[in-house]
Each structure stands twice: as structure tokens, then as C-alpha cells.
Biopython code that builds the backbone (N, CA, C, O; Angstrom):
import numpy as np
from Bio.PDB.StructureBuilder import StructureBuilder

atoms = [
    (1, "MET", "N", (129.100, 110.513, 90.665)),
    (1, "MET", "CA", (129.438, 111.865, 90.272)),
    (1, "MET", "C", (128.202, 112.737, 90.413)),
    (1, "MET", "O", (127.125, 112.358, 89.952)),
    (2, "THR", "N", (128.335, 113.888, 91.036)),
    (2, "THR", "CA", (127.237, 114.835, 91.199)),
    (2, "THR", "C", (127.424, 115.977, 90.225)),
    (2, "THR", "O", (128.523, 116.510, 90.075)),
    (3, "HIS", "N", (126.349, 116.346, 89.570)),
    (3, "HIS", "CA", (126.401, 117.436, 88.598)),
    (3, "HIS", "C", (125.754, 118.672, 89.186)),
    (3, "HIS", "O", (124.835, 118.565, 89.998)),
    (4, "PRO", "N", (126.221, 119.846, 88.785)),
    (4, "PRO", "CA", (125.573, 121.078, 89.247)),
    (4, "PRO", "C", (124.151, 121.151, 88.731)),
    (4, "PRO", "O", (123.824, 120.509, 87.733)),
    (5, "PRO", "N", (123.292, 121.925, 89.397)),
    (5, "PRO", "CA", (121.886, 122.010, 89.007)),
    (5, "PRO", "C", (121.661, 122.345, 87.539)),
    (5, "PRO", "O", (120.663, 121.908, 86.967)),
    (6, "GLY", "N", (122.549, 123.100, 86.915)),
    (6, "GLY", "CA", (122.349, 123.485, 85.518)),
    (6, "GLY", "C", (122.946, 122.524, 84.513)),
    (6, "GLY", "O", (122.986, 122.837, 83.323)),
    (7, "ALA", "N", (123.416, 121.352, 84.955)),
    (7, "ALA", "CA", (124.051, 120.409, 84.032)),
    (7, "ALA", "C", (123.060, 119.952, 82.975)),
    (7, "ALA", "O", (121.872, 119.792, 83.257)),
    (8, "PRO", "N", (123.551, 119.741, 81.754)),
    (8, "PRO", "CA", (122.654, 119.288, 80.675)),
    (8, "PRO", "C", (122.019, 117.936, 81.005)),
    (8, "PRO", "O", (122.627, 117.082, 81.650)),
    (9, "ASP", "N", (120.788, 117.772, 80.548)),
    (9, "ASP", "CA", (120.070, 116.515, 80.793)),
    (9, "ASP", "C", (120.824, 115.318, 80.228)),
    (9, "ASP", "O", (120.806, 114.241, 80.823)),
    (10, "ALA", "N", (121.486, 115.492, 79.087)),
    (10, "ALA", "CA", (122.228, 114.388, 78.472)),
    (10, "ALA", "C", (123.339, 113.906, 79.401)),
    (10, "ALA", "O", (123.597, 112.705, 79.492)),
    (11, "LEU", "N", (123.995, 114.834, 80.088)),
    (11, "LEU", "CA", (125.056, 114.468, 81.022)),
    (11, "LEU", "C", (124.482, 113.695, 82.206)),
    (11, "LEU", "O", (125.064, 112.704, 82.648)),
    (12, "ARG", "N", (123.356, 114.145, 82.709)),
    (12, "ARG", "CA", (122.698, 113.438, 83.818)),
    (12, "ARG", "C", (122.264, 112.038, 83.379)),
    (12, "ARG", "O", (122.451, 111.068, 84.114)),
    (13, "ALA", "N", (121.690, 111.936, 82.190)),
    (13, "ALA", "CA", (121.232, 110.640, 81.678)),
    (13, "ALA", "C", (122.410, 109.690, 81.498)),
    (13, "ALA", "O", (122.298, 108.501, 81.796)),
    (14, "ALA", "N", (123.533, 110.201, 81.016)),
    (14, "ALA", "CA", (124.715, 109.359, 80.831)),
    (14, "ALA", "C", (125.207, 108.831, 82.175)),
    (14, "ALA", "O", (125.611, 107.672, 82.279)),
    (15, "THR", "N", (125.173, 109.671, 83.197)),
    (15, "THR", "CA", (125.603, 109.242, 84.529)),
    (15, "THR", "C", (124.686, 108.146, 85.066)),
    (15, "THR", "O", (125.159, 107.162, 85.635)),
    (16, "VAL", "N", (123.391, 108.311, 84.887)),
    (16, "VAL", "CA", (122.432, 107.287, 85.331)),
    (16, "VAL", "C", (122.691, 105.984, 84.584)),
    (16, "VAL", "O", (122.706, 104.915, 85.194)),
    (17, "ALA", "N", (122.894, 106.060, 83.272)),
    (17, "ALA", "CA", (123.149, 104.861, 82.470)),
    (17, "ALA", "C", (124.426, 104.165, 82.929)),
    (17, "ALA", "O", (124.471, 102.937, 83.004)),
    (18, "GLU", "N", (125.459, 104.937, 83.236)),
    (18, "GLU", "CA", (126.721, 104.353, 83.714)),
    (18, "GLU", "C", (126.520, 103.652, 85.057)),
    (18, "GLU", "O", (127.035, 102.555, 85.274)),
    (19, "ARG", "N", (125.786, 104.276, 85.935)),
    (19, "ARG", "CA", (125.547, 103.666, 87.249)),
    (19, "ARG", "C", (124.732, 102.382, 87.123)),
    (19, "ARG", "O", (125.019, 101.389, 87.793)),
    (20, "LEU", "N", (123.720, 102.406, 86.266)),
    (20, "LEU", "CA", (122.923, 101.194, 86.052)),
    (20, "LEU", "C", (123.778, 100.076, 85.476)),
    (20, "LEU", "O", (123.643, 98.921, 85.881)),
    (21, "GLU", "N", (124.647, 100.404, 84.545)),
    (21, "GLU", "CA", (125.517, 99.390, 83.947)),
    (21, "GLU", "C", (126.448, 98.797, 85.005)),
    (21, "GLU", "O", (126.695, 97.591, 85.002)),
    (22, "ALA", "N", (126.962, 99.626, 85.902)),
    (22, "ALA", "CA", (127.829, 99.124, 86.978)),
    (22, "ALA", "C", (127.050, 98.190, 87.899)),
    (22, "ALA", "O", (127.577, 97.167, 88.334)),
    (23, "ILE", "N", (125.821, 98.531, 88.193)),
    (23, "ILE", "CA", (124.973, 97.676, 89.033)),
    (23, "ILE", "C", (124.737, 96.339, 88.341)),
    (23, "ILE", "O", (124.803, 95.285, 88.973)),
    (24, "ARG", "N", (124.461, 96.388, 87.041)),
    (24, "ARG", "CA", (124.265, 95.136, 86.281)),
    (24, "ARG", "C", (125.545, 94.301, 86.277)),
    (24, "ARG", "O", (125.501, 93.089, 86.486)),
    (25, "ALA", "N", (126.686, 94.956, 86.039)),
    (25, "ALA", "CA", (127.969, 94.249, 85.976)),
    (25, "ALA", "C", (128.296, 93.574, 87.305)),
    (25, "ALA", "O", (128.928, 92.518, 87.327)),
    (26, "ASP", "N", (127.876, 94.170, 88.395)),
    (26, "ASP", "CA", (128.119, 93.594, 89.721)),
    (26, "ASP", "C", (127.091, 92.531, 90.098)),
    (26, "ASP", "O", (127.162, 91.952, 91.182)),
    (27, "GLY", "N", (126.132, 92.273, 89.201)),
    (27, "GLY", "CA", (125.104, 91.270, 89.473)),
    (27, "GLY", "C", (124.093, 91.711, 90.509)),
    (27, "GLY", "O", (123.463, 90.876, 91.158)),
    (28, "LEU", "N", (123.926, 93.025, 90.675)),
    (28, "LEU", "CA", (123.032, 93.555, 91.700)),
    (28, "LEU", "C", (121.752, 94.165, 91.148)),
    (28, "LEU", "O", (120.939, 94.689, 91.910)),
    (29, "PHE", "N", (121.561, 94.106, 89.840)),
    (29, "PHE", "CA", (120.364, 94.697, 89.239)),
    (29, "PHE", "C", (119.166, 93.812, 89.554)),
    (29, "PHE", "O", (119.166, 92.621, 89.243)),
    (30, "ARG", "N", (118.157, 94.394, 90.167)),
    (30, "ARG", "CA", (116.960, 93.636, 90.540)),
    (30, "ARG", "C", (115.955, 93.655, 89.400)),
    (30, "ARG", "O", (115.862, 94.624, 88.647)),
    (31, "ARG", "N", (115.216, 92.584, 89.290)),
    (31, "ARG", "CA", (114.166, 92.508, 88.279)),
    (31, "ARG", "C", (112.942, 91.854, 88.899)),
    (31, "ARG", "O", (113.036, 91.101, 89.869)),
    (32, "MET", "N", (111.799, 92.161, 88.318)),
    (32, "MET", "CA", (110.559, 91.545, 88.783)),
    (32, "MET", "C", (110.565, 90.080, 88.363)),
    (32, "MET", "O", (110.988, 89.735, 87.260)),
    (33, "ARG", "N", (110.095, 89.241, 89.251)),
    (33, "ARG", "CA", (109.961, 87.822, 88.930)),
    (33, "ARG", "C", (108.496, 87.454, 89.104)),
    (33, "ARG", "O", (107.856, 87.848, 90.079)),
    (34, "THR", "N", (107.979, 86.703, 88.161)),
    (34, "THR", "CA", (106.571, 86.337, 88.182)),
    (34, "THR", "C", (106.398, 84.981, 88.852)),
    (34, "THR", "O", (106.967, 83.976, 88.426)),
    (35, "VAL", "N", (105.601, 84.981, 89.905)),
    (35, "VAL", "CA", (105.276, 83.745, 90.613)),
    (35, "VAL", "C", (104.052, 83.155, 89.931)),
    (35, "VAL", "O", (103.053, 83.848, 89.738)),
    (36, "GLY", "N", (104.123, 81.889, 89.568)),
    (36, "GLY", "CA", (103.063, 81.256, 88.807)),
    (36, "GLY", "C", (102.071, 80.464, 89.631)),
    (36, "GLY", "O", (101.380, 79.594, 89.101)),
    (37, "SER", "N", (101.991, 80.753, 90.924)),
    (37, "SER", "CA", (101.044, 80.041, 91.779)),
    (37, "SER", "C", (100.679, 80.942, 92.949)),
    (37, "SER", "O", (101.272, 82.003, 93.144)),
    (38, "ALA", "N", (99.698, 80.505, 93.719)),
    (38, "ALA", "CA", (99.313, 81.263, 94.908)),
    (38, "ALA", "C", (100.471, 81.272, 95.906)),
    (38, "ALA", "O", (101.284, 80.348, 95.939)),
    (39, "GLN", "N", (100.532, 82.331, 96.718)),
    (39, "GLN", "CA", (101.566, 82.413, 97.752)),
    (39, "GLN", "C", (101.370, 81.296, 98.763)),
    (39, "GLN", "O", (100.241, 80.931, 99.091)),
    (40, "GLY", "N", (102.441, 80.777, 99.236)),
    (40, "GLY", "CA", (102.432, 79.725, 100.236)),
    (40, "GLY", "C", (103.865, 79.354, 100.549)),
    (40, "GLY", "O", (104.788, 80.015, 100.073)),
    (41, "PRO", "N", (104.071, 78.322, 101.329)),
    (41, "PRO", "CA", (105.444, 77.915, 101.643)),
    (41, "PRO", "C", (106.244, 77.534, 100.400)),
    (41, "PRO", "O", (107.461, 77.718, 100.354)),
    (42, "ARG", "N", (105.556, 77.005, 99.400)),
    (42, "ARG", "CA", (106.202, 76.647, 98.133)),
    (42, "ARG", "C", (105.418, 77.317, 97.008)),
    (42, "ARG", "O", (104.191, 77.395, 97.051)),
    (43, "VAL", "N", (106.143, 77.797, 96.005)),
    (43, "VAL", "CA", (105.514, 78.448, 94.859)),
    (43, "VAL", "C", (106.189, 77.991, 93.578)),
    (43, "VAL", "O", (107.271, 77.404, 93.598)),
    (44, "GLU", "N", (105.529, 78.274, 92.466)),
    (44, "GLU", "CA", (106.133, 78.015, 91.166)),
    (44, "GLU", "C", (106.834, 79.289, 90.717)),
    (44, "GLU", "O", (106.214, 80.349, 90.637)),
    (45, "LEU", "N", (108.123, 79.185, 90.425)),
    (45, "LEU", "CA", (108.917, 80.325, 89.983)),
    (45, "LEU", "C", (109.772, 79.879, 88.810)),
    (45, "LEU", "O", (110.570, 78.948, 88.922)),
    (46, "ASP", "N", (109.596, 80.553, 87.690)),
    (46, "ASP", "CA", (110.332, 80.185, 86.473)),
    (46, "ASP", "C", (110.137, 78.708, 86.131)),
    (46, "ASP", "O", (111.067, 78.032, 85.690)),
    (47, "GLY", "N", (108.907, 78.217, 86.344)),
    (47, "GLY", "CA", (108.581, 76.845, 85.994)),
    (47, "GLY", "C", (109.063, 75.795, 86.986)),
    (47, "GLY", "O", (108.922, 74.597, 86.740)),
    (48, "ARG", "N", (109.629, 76.232, 88.100)),
    (48, "ARG", "CA", (110.135, 75.285, 89.098)),
    (48, "ARG", "C", (109.397, 75.457, 90.416)),
    (48, "ARG", "O", (108.955, 76.557, 90.749)),
    (49, "ASP", "N", (109.265, 74.381, 91.157)),
    (49, "ASP", "CA", (108.687, 74.423, 92.500)),
    (49, "ASP", "C", (109.811, 74.809, 93.460)),
    (49, "ASP", "O", (110.815, 74.104, 93.565)),
    (50, "VAL", "N", (109.638, 75.944, 94.167)),
    (50, "VAL", "CA", (110.694, 76.424, 95.061)),
    (50, "VAL", "C", (110.120, 76.751, 96.436)),
    (50, "VAL", "O", (108.928, 77.027, 96.576)),
    (51, "LEU", "N", (110.976, 76.715, 97.435)),
    (51, "LEU", "CA", (110.626, 77.123, 98.787)),
    (51, "LEU", "C", (110.682, 78.647, 98.847)),
    (51, "LEU", "O", (111.692, 79.246, 98.477)),
    (52, "LEU", "N", (109.603, 79.275, 99.310)),
    (52, "LEU", "CA", (109.524, 80.734, 99.368)),
    (52, "LEU", "C", (109.851, 81.191, 100.789)),
    (52, "LEU", "O", (109.096, 80.924, 101.724)),
    (53, "LEU", "N", (110.970, 81.874, 100.940)),
    (53, "LEU", "CA", (111.411, 82.309, 102.265)),
    (53, "LEU", "C", (111.249, 83.808, 102.483)),
    (53, "LEU", "O", (111.717, 84.333, 103.494)),
    (54, "CYS", "N", (110.595, 84.510, 101.558)),
    (54, "CYS", "CA", (110.502, 85.971, 101.676)),
    (54, "CYS", "C", (109.070, 86.475, 101.799)),
    (54, "CYS", "O", (108.844, 87.682, 101.722)),
    (55, "SER", "N", (108.121, 85.611, 101.984)),
    (55, "SER", "CA", (106.722, 86.017, 102.042)),
    (55, "SER", "C", (106.353, 86.569, 103.414)),
    (55, "SER", "O", (106.895, 86.145, 104.435)),
    (56, "ASN", "N", (105.428, 87.518, 103.422)),
    (56, "ASN", "CA", (104.857, 87.993, 104.681)),
    (56, "ASN", "C", (103.756, 87.058, 105.174)),
    (56, "ASN", "O", (103.237, 87.230, 106.277)),
    (57, "ASP", "N", (103.403, 86.076, 104.361)),
    (57, "ASP", "CA", (102.324, 85.149, 104.706)),
    (57, "ASP", "C", (102.896, 83.870, 105.321)),
    (57, "ASP", "O", (102.548, 82.764, 104.907)),
    (58, "TYR", "N", (103.770, 84.032, 106.305)),
    (58, "TYR", "CA", (104.453, 82.879, 106.880)),
    (58, "TYR", "C", (103.528, 81.961, 107.665)),
    (58, "TYR", "O", (103.898, 80.822, 107.953)),
    (59, "LEU", "N", (102.333, 82.427, 108.016)),
    (59, "LEU", "CA", (101.365, 81.556, 108.690)),
    (59, "LEU", "C", (100.355, 80.954, 107.711)),
    (59, "LEU", "O", (99.449, 80.225, 108.116)),
    (60, "SER", "N", (100.513, 81.261, 106.427)),
    (60, "SER", "CA", (99.622, 80.774, 105.363)),
    (60, "SER", "C", (98.175, 81.192, 105.578)),
    (60, "SER", "O", (97.258, 80.477, 105.174)),
    (61, "LEU", "N", (97.962, 82.341, 106.209)),
    (61, "LEU", "CA", (96.596, 82.810, 106.446)),
    (61, "LEU", "C", (95.924, 83.296, 105.166)),
    (61, "LEU", "O", (94.697, 83.274, 105.075)),
    (62, "ALA", "N", (96.698, 83.733, 104.181)),
    (62, "ALA", "CA", (96.110, 84.265, 102.952)),
    (62, "ALA", "C", (95.284, 83.219, 102.210)),
    (62, "ALA", "O", (94.377, 83.569, 101.455)),
    (63, "SER", "N", (95.588, 81.953, 102.415)),
    (63, "SER", "CA", (94.829, 80.902, 101.732)),
    (63, "SER", "C", (93.933, 80.113, 102.685)),
    (63, "SER", "O", (93.344, 79.109, 102.285)),
    (64, "HIS", "N", (93.821, 80.552, 103.931)),
    (64, "HIS", "CA", (92.946, 79.862, 104.890)),
    (64, "HIS", "C", (91.497, 80.032, 104.425)),
    (64, "HIS", "O", (91.096, 81.144, 104.080)),
    (65, "PRO", "N", (90.706, 78.961, 104.409)),
    (65, "PRO", "CA", (89.333, 79.039, 103.891)),
    (65, "PRO", "C", (88.479, 80.131, 104.544)),
    (65, "PRO", "O", (87.692, 80.778, 103.853)),
    (66, "ASP", "N", (88.615, 80.350, 105.841)),
    (66, "ASP", "CA", (87.822, 81.394, 106.510)),
    (66, "ASP", "C", (88.233, 82.790, 106.046)),
    (66, "ASP", "O", (87.387, 83.670, 105.883)),
    (67, "VAL", "N", (89.533, 82.989, 105.836)),
    (67, "VAL", "CA", (90.025, 84.292, 105.369)),
    (67, "VAL", "C", (89.578, 84.533, 103.932)),
    (67, "VAL", "O", (89.153, 85.636, 103.587)),
    (68, "VAL", "N", (89.672, 83.510, 103.100)),
    (68, "VAL", "CA", (89.232, 83.639, 101.703)),
    (68, "VAL", "C", (87.742, 83.945, 101.652)),
    (68, "VAL", "O", (87.320, 84.818, 100.893)),
    (69, "ALA", "N", (86.937, 83.245, 102.444)),
    (69, "ALA", "CA", (85.485, 83.480, 102.459)),
    (69, "ALA", "C", (85.173, 84.901, 102.926)),
    (69, "ALA", "O", (84.303, 85.561, 102.358)),
    (70, "ALA", "N", (85.873, 85.373, 103.953)),
    (70, "ALA", "CA", (85.647, 86.739, 104.442)),
    (70, "ALA", "C", (86.039, 87.765, 103.382)),
    (70, "ALA", "O", (85.372, 88.789, 103.235)),
    (71, "ALA", "N", (87.110, 87.499, 102.648)),
    (71, "ALA", "CA", (87.537, 88.416, 101.586)),
    (71, "ALA", "C", (86.515, 88.461, 100.455)),
    (71, "ALA", "O", (86.231, 89.531, 99.917)),
    (72, "VAL", "N", (85.962, 87.308, 100.095)),
    (72, "VAL", "CA", (84.929, 87.260, 99.057)),
    (72, "VAL", "C", (83.697, 88.034, 99.514)),
    (72, "VAL", "O", (83.144, 88.823, 98.749)),
    (73, "ASP", "N", (83.266, 87.816, 100.747)),
    (73, "ASP", "CA", (82.098, 88.528, 101.278)),
    (73, "ASP", "C", (82.329, 90.037, 101.284)),
    (73, "ASP", "O", (81.462, 90.802, 100.861)),
    (74, "ALA", "N", (83.492, 90.463, 101.763)),
    (74, "ALA", "CA", (83.793, 91.901, 101.819)),
    (74, "ALA", "C", (83.866, 92.502, 100.422)),
    (74, "ALA", "O", (83.412, 93.626, 100.207)),
    (75, "THR", "N", (84.431, 91.769, 99.475)),
    (75, "THR", "CA", (84.527, 92.259, 98.097)),
    (75, "THR", "C", (83.147, 92.410, 97.482)),
    (75, "THR", "O", (82.872, 93.398, 96.801)),
    (76, "GLU", "N", (82.281, 91.438, 97.719)),
    (76, "GLU", "CA", (80.926, 91.529, 97.172)),
    (76, "GLU", "C", (80.164, 92.708, 97.763)),
    (76, "GLU", "O", (79.367, 93.337, 97.068)),
    (77, "ARG", "N", (80.394, 93.013, 99.026)),
    (77, "ARG", "CA", (79.663, 94.104, 99.672)),
    (77, "ARG", "C", (80.290, 95.471, 99.418)),
    (77, "ARG", "O", (79.578, 96.437, 99.143)),
    (78, "TRP", "N", (81.623, 95.559, 99.507)),
    (78, "TRP", "CA", (82.296, 96.856, 99.495)),
    (78, "TRP", "C", (83.089, 97.134, 98.224)),
    (78, "TRP", "O", (83.560, 98.256, 98.038)),
    (79, "GLY", "N", (83.252, 96.148, 97.343)),
    (79, "GLY", "CA", (84.074, 96.349, 96.148)),
    (79, "GLY", "C", (85.536, 96.063, 96.443)),
    (79, "GLY", "O", (85.884, 95.585, 97.523)),
    (80, "VAL", "N", (86.386, 96.360, 95.470)),
    (80, "VAL", "CA", (87.797, 95.993, 95.609)),
    (80, "VAL", "C", (88.716, 97.172, 95.905)),
    (80, "VAL", "O", (89.931, 96.989, 95.974)),
    (81, "GLY", "N", (88.182, 98.359, 96.082)),
    (81, "GLY", "CA", (89.032, 99.499, 96.402)),
    (81, "GLY", "C", (88.217, 100.683, 96.856)),
    (81, "GLY", "O", (87.023, 100.780, 96.572)),
    (82, "ALA", "N", (88.868, 101.582, 97.560)),
    (82, "ALA", "CA", (88.181, 102.765, 98.074)),
    (82, "ALA", "C", (88.043, 103.854, 97.020)),
    (82, "ALA", "O", (87.197, 104.737, 97.161)),
    (83, "GLY", "N", (88.841, 103.815, 95.984)),
    (83, "GLY", "CA", (88.776, 104.823, 94.929)),
    (83, "GLY", "C", (89.708, 105.988, 95.158)),
    (83, "GLY", "O", (90.155, 106.618, 94.200)),
    (84, "ALA", "N", (90.010, 106.288, 96.395)),
    (84, "ALA", "CA", (90.943, 107.361, 96.746)),
    (84, "ALA", "C", (91.263, 107.222, 98.230)),
    (84, "ALA", "O", (90.786, 106.305, 98.898)),
    (85, "SER", "N", (92.074, 108.142, 98.732)),
    (85, "SER", "CA", (92.413, 108.078, 100.155)),
    (85, "SER", "C", (91.171, 108.345, 100.996)),
    (85, "SER", "O", (90.198, 108.929, 100.518)),
    (86, "ARG", "N", (91.215, 107.923, 102.220)),
    (86, "ARG", "CA", (90.070, 108.073, 103.119)),
    (86, "ARG", "C", (89.706, 109.539, 103.325)),
    (86, "ARG", "O", (88.528, 109.864, 103.476)),
    (87, "LEU", "N", (90.686, 110.420, 103.333)),
    (87, "LEU", "CA", (90.400, 111.845, 103.519)),
    (87, "LEU", "C", (89.732, 112.461, 102.297)),
    (87, "LEU", "O", (89.017, 113.456, 102.416)),
    (88, "VAL", "N", (89.960, 111.877, 101.127)),
    (88, "VAL", "CA", (89.386, 112.418, 99.893)),
    (88, "VAL", "C", (87.992, 111.869, 99.641)),
    (88, "VAL", "O", (87.049, 112.636, 99.446)),
    (89, "SER", "N", (87.851, 110.550, 99.642)),
    (89, "SER", "CA", (86.576, 109.948, 99.245)),
    (89, "SER", "C", (85.743, 109.444, 100.415)),
    (89, "SER", "O", (84.663, 108.890, 100.216)),
    (90, "GLY", "N", (86.233, 109.631, 101.619)),
    (90, "GLY", "CA", (85.460, 109.214, 102.782)),
    (90, "GLY", "C", (85.955, 107.912, 103.371)),
    (90, "GLY", "O", (86.541, 107.070, 102.691)),
    (91, "ASN", "N", (85.705, 107.781, 104.635)),
    (91, "ASN", "CA", (86.075, 106.587, 105.371)),
    (91, "ASN", "C", (85.012, 105.515, 105.151)),
    (91, "ASN", "O", (83.853, 105.832, 104.884)),
    (92, "MET", "N", (85.399, 104.264, 105.261)),
    (92, "MET", "CA", (84.437, 103.181, 105.107)),
    (92, "MET", "C", (84.193, 102.530, 106.466)),
    (92, "MET", "O", (85.086, 102.462, 107.311)),
    (93, "GLU", "N", (82.989, 102.065, 106.652)),
    (93, "GLU", "CA", (82.574, 101.469, 107.922)),
    (93, "GLU", "C", (83.474, 100.314, 108.361)),
    (93, "GLU", "O", (83.778, 100.217, 109.550)),
    (94, "PRO", "N", (83.918, 99.428, 107.450)),
    (94, "PRO", "CA", (84.802, 98.346, 107.912)),
    (94, "PRO", "C", (86.096, 98.869, 108.535)),
    (94, "PRO", "O", (86.617, 98.273, 109.478)),
    (95, "HIS", "N", (86.612, 99.973, 108.014)),
    (95, "HIS", "CA", (87.832, 100.549, 108.588)),
    (95, "HIS", "C", (87.566, 101.078, 109.995)),
    (95, "HIS", "O", (88.361, 100.858, 110.909)),
    (96, "ASP", "N", (86.441, 101.779, 110.161)),
    (96, "ASP", "CA", (86.079, 102.276, 111.497)),
    (96, "ASP", "C", (85.951, 101.124, 112.491)),
    (96, "ASP", "O", (86.459, 101.197, 113.610)),
    (97, "ARG", "N", (85.275, 100.075, 112.072)),
    (97, "ARG", "CA", (85.046, 98.925, 112.954)),
    (97, "ARG", "C", (86.377, 98.269, 113.330)),
    (97, "ARG", "O", (86.607, 97.948, 114.495)),
    (98, "LEU", "N", (87.244, 98.075, 112.348)),
    (98, "LEU", "CA", (88.543, 97.464, 112.615)),
    (98, "LEU", "C", (89.361, 98.317, 113.581)),
    (98, "LEU", "O", (89.958, 97.794, 114.522)),
    (99, "GLU", "N", (89.389, 99.627, 113.352)),
    (99, "GLU", "CA", (90.157, 100.509, 114.234)),
    (99, "GLU", "C", (89.600, 100.513, 115.657)),
    (99, "GLU", "O", (90.361, 100.561, 116.623)),
    (100, "ARG", "N", (88.290, 100.465, 115.786)),
    (100, "ARG", "CA", (87.682, 100.389, 117.126)),
    (100, "ARG", "C", (88.078, 99.088, 117.821)),
    (100, "ARG", "O", (88.428, 99.079, 119.001)),
    (101, "ASP", "N", (88.015, 97.984, 117.060)),
    (101, "ASP", "CA", (88.319, 96.671, 117.637)),
    (101, "ASP", "C", (89.788, 96.541, 118.035)),
    (101, "ASP", "O", (90.123, 95.862, 119.006)),
    (102, "LEU", "N", (90.640, 97.191, 117.285)),
    (102, "LEU", "CA", (92.073, 97.115, 117.608)),
    (102, "LEU", "C", (92.383, 97.961, 118.813)),
    (102, "LEU", "O", (93.535, 98.028, 119.241)),
]
sb = StructureBuilder()
sb.init_structure("model")
sb.init_model(0)
sb.init_chain("A")
sb.init_seg("    ")
for serial, (resi, resn, name, xyz) in enumerate(atoms, 1):
    if name == "N":
        sb.init_residue(resn, " ", resi, " ")
    sb.init_atom(name, np.array(xyz, "f"), 0.0, 1.0, " ", f" {name:<3s}", serial, name[0])
structure = sb.get_structure()
């Protein structure tokens, strides 16, 4: 149901609540799930060992020793974040180098 722009907030909130309830009733409500182990082909989920078929790390590169070592080195040198977008706080040399290499 669509409400006119001047509809009371309570009416809009009720519509949202009704839609959410319908989604829950249909078993389609998504929730965050906490993975209790490092990403890989198998992970711990809700206390069980399960096969993970939705990861972007299908080559298991995230846990490769060379990748981990490079990440540690980069973190020690550059920190863990840029602080803002590149246009706001400046570009970083590793980004320039990567873009040139690509």
C-alpha cells in the first residue's frame, strides 16, 4: 500500500510493520548469522561444522600464508584504514601502485 506524501508517520510505520510481519510469516526474513571460525571451505556456524558455499574466497587465498604476511606488513606500515575517501583525505601510495600495475 502506498500512502500520500502527507500521510501520518504512524500509518507509514504500521504499513512497514505489516510488511515485515508478512516477510517473517513467509519465512523470508533475513538475519545476521555469526560465523565462529575463519572463512574457508568449511566454517563453524551455530556450533556446527558446515560447508560454506557462499564465500567470495573460493580459492582460499584469504588464509594463504603469503597473503596473510603481506596483509600484516601493509597493516604495520599503513594502518587499517584510510580514515575517509581518497578524495577527502588523500590517495595512498599502495593504491597508486596497484592501479598502475593493473
